[in-house]
C-alpha positions in Angstrom: 58.4 8.9 -46.8 61.3 9.6 -44.4 61.9 13.1 -43.2 65.0 14.9 -44.4 67.4 15.9 -41.6 67.8 19.6 -41.1 71.4 20.4 -40.1 70.4 23.7 -38.7 67.8 22.4 -36.3 68.8 22.2 -32.6 69.7 18.7 -31.5 67.4 17.5 -28.7 69.4 15.5 -26.2 67.8 13.1 -23.8 68.5 13.7 -20.1 69.3 11.0 -17.7 66.8 10.6 -14.9 67.5 12.5 -11.7 69.4 10.6 -9.1 67.5 10.2 -5.9 69.0 11.2 -2.6 70.6 8.3 -0.8 68.3 7.0 2.0 69.5 8.2 5.4 71.9 5.8 7.2 70.1 3.6 9.6 70.7 5.0 13.1 70.6 3.1 16.3 68.1 4.1 18.9 69.2 7.1 20.9 70.4 6.3 24.4 68.3 8.1 27.0 70.4 10.8 28.6 68.6 10.6 31.9 70.1 7.2 32.9 73.6 7.0 34.4 75.8 5.1 31.9 77.0 2.8 34.7 73.4 2.0 35.7 72.6 1.3 32.0 75.6 -1.0 31.7 74.5 -2.9 34.8 71.0 -3.3 33.4 72.4 -4.7 30.2 74.8 -7.0 32.0 71.9 -8.4 34.1 69.7 -8.9 31.0 72.5 -10.6 29.2 73.1 -12.9 32.1 69.5 -14.0 32.2 69.6 -14.6 28.4 72.7 -16.8 28.8 71.0 -18.6 31.7 68.0 -19.4 29.5 70.2 -21.1 26.9 72.2 -23.0 29.5 75.4 -20.8 29.3 76.3 -22.5 26.0 79.5 -20.9 24.7 79.7 -18.8 21.6 76.7 -16.6 22.0 77.9 -14.0 24.5 78.0 -11.1 22.0 74.5 -11.9 20.7 73.3 -12.1 24.3 74.8 -8.7 25.0 73.5 -7.0 21.9 70.0 -8.4 22.4 70.1 -7.3 26.0 71.3 -3.8 25.0 68.4 -3.4 22.6 65.9 -4.7 25.1 67.2 -2.4 27.9 67.3 0.7 25.6 63.7 0.0 24.4 62.5 -0.3 28.0 64.3 2.9 29.0 62.7 4.7 26.1 59.3 3.5 27.2 60.1 4.2 30.8 59.4 0.7 32.1 62.7 -0.2 33.7 62.8 -0.2 37.4 65.7 1.8 38.8 
């Protein structure tokens, strides 16, 4: 038998699930402050040159070479393995 509705009873409302905090924005690796910016740029330029050399200096990949070299140099600097 169905229950009769009681108009005086408080109405229970369903709550929406809590929103989760947005994940933190992905941050690039911190650049070590103990390396001169000009020296770092020189290391990146040299690494990018050798990347271009390996692929025969084919046009159209200079930005990818630079970005990959930058990531490589920064990783080496953070590990402390780059010769000055």
